[in-house]
Kinemage of the C-alpha trace (Angstrom):
@kinemage 1
@onewidth
@group {chain A} dominant
@subgroup {mainchain}
@vectorlist {calphas} color= white
{ca met a 1} P 88.175 97.473 108.541
{ca ser a 2} L 91.863 96.841 107.178
{ca arg a 3} L 91.958 99.260 104.640
{ca tyr a 4} L 95.906 98.746 104.030
{ca glu a 5} L 95.084 94.682 103.680
{ca thr a 6} L 92.231 95.661 101.284
{ca asn a 7} L 94.471 97.981 99.109
{ca val a 8} L 97.488 95.159 99.156
{ca val a 9} L 95.214 92.330 97.867
{ca leu a 10} L 94.148 95.010 94.932
{ca tyr a 11} L 97.694 95.972 94.427
{ca arg a 12} L 98.311 92.124 93.843
{ca leu a 13} L 95.139 91.885 91.593
{ca lys a 14} L 96.840 94.297 89.378
{ca lys a 15} L 100.434 93.551 89.574
{ca asp a 16} L 100.521 89.510 90.120
{ca pro a 17} L 98.563 87.784 86.977
{ca ala a 18} L 98.836 84.373 88.804
{ca phe a 19} L 97.140 85.872 91.685
{ca arg a 20} L 94.383 87.585 89.477
{ca asp a 21} L 93.874 84.125 87.603
{ca arg a 22} L 93.648 82.253 90.876
{ca phe a 23} L 91.167 85.146 91.915
{ca arg a 24} L 89.214 84.792 89.133
{ca ala a 25} L 88.757 81.237 89.340
{ca asn a 26} L 88.068 80.839 93.047
{ca pro a 27} L 88.072 84.152 94.847
{ca gly a 28} L 87.117 82.912 98.244
{ca gly a 29} L 90.513 80.524 97.894
{ca ala a 30} L 92.539 83.477 96.390
{ca leu a 31} L 91.953 85.634 99.817
{ca ala a 32} L 92.132 82.629 102.198
{ca asp a 33} L 94.824 84.112 103.473
{ca ala a 34} L 94.253 87.520 103.271
{ca asp a 35} L 93.807 89.509 106.649
{ca leu a 36} L 90.422 91.145 105.730
{ca ser a 37} L 86.965 91.673 107.615
{ca asp a 38} L 84.081 89.541 106.681
{ca glu a 39} L 82.598 92.877 105.090
{ca glu a 40} L 85.926 93.310 103.064
{ca arg a 41} L 85.888 89.137 101.749
{ca asp a 42} L 82.259 89.323 100.808
{ca ala a 43} L 82.946 92.387 98.580
{ca phe a 44} L 85.710 90.979 96.924
{ca val a 45} L 84.344 87.683 96.320
{ca arg a 46} L 81.218 89.927 94.973
{ca trp a 47} L 83.835 91.924 93.323
{ca asp a 48} L 81.553 95.145 94.643
{ca thr a 49} L 83.535 97.702 93.588
{ca arg a 50} L 81.517 100.512 95.141
{ca lys a 51} L 81.531 98.444 98.229
{ca leu a 52} L 85.206 98.057 98.648
{ca asn a 53} L 85.688 101.864 97.483
{ca glu a 54} L 83.633 102.724 100.547
{ca leu a 55} L 85.944 100.308 102.921
{ca gly a 56} L 89.314 101.923 101.763
{ca gly a 57} L 89.971 100.198 98.427
{ca ser a 58} L 91.963 102.978 96.235
{ca leu a 59} L 89.518 103.936 93.066
{ca his a 60} L 92.749 103.803 91.146
{ca leu a 61} L 93.631 100.157 91.859
{ca leu a 62} L 89.979 99.213 91.235
{ca val a 63} L 89.742 100.926 88.024
{ca ser a 64} L 93.009 99.432 86.427
{ca ile a 65} L 93.445 95.758 87.187
{ca pro a 66} L 93.562 93.872 83.949
{ca gly a 67} L 89.987 92.436 83.070
{ca leu a 68} L 88.377 93.209 86.371
{ca gly a 69} L 88.886 97.277 86.383
{ca gly a 70} L 86.847 99.711 84.785
{ca his a 71} L 88.380 100.040 81.578
């Protein structure tokens, strides 16, 4: 697992609107260069926030991503 990389991707989703748009349109393509495990990549593609949190994703980031987060 790469907890650091998971949070890097979450941070990019929060702060980079262009990356966020690419992710919404094609999650797998947007994550192509990310150093993620298959389990992490699958959780991102399915946008399984519970699994991402279990894998070390910051809850704060998960709920604060515009258009993807919990509020």
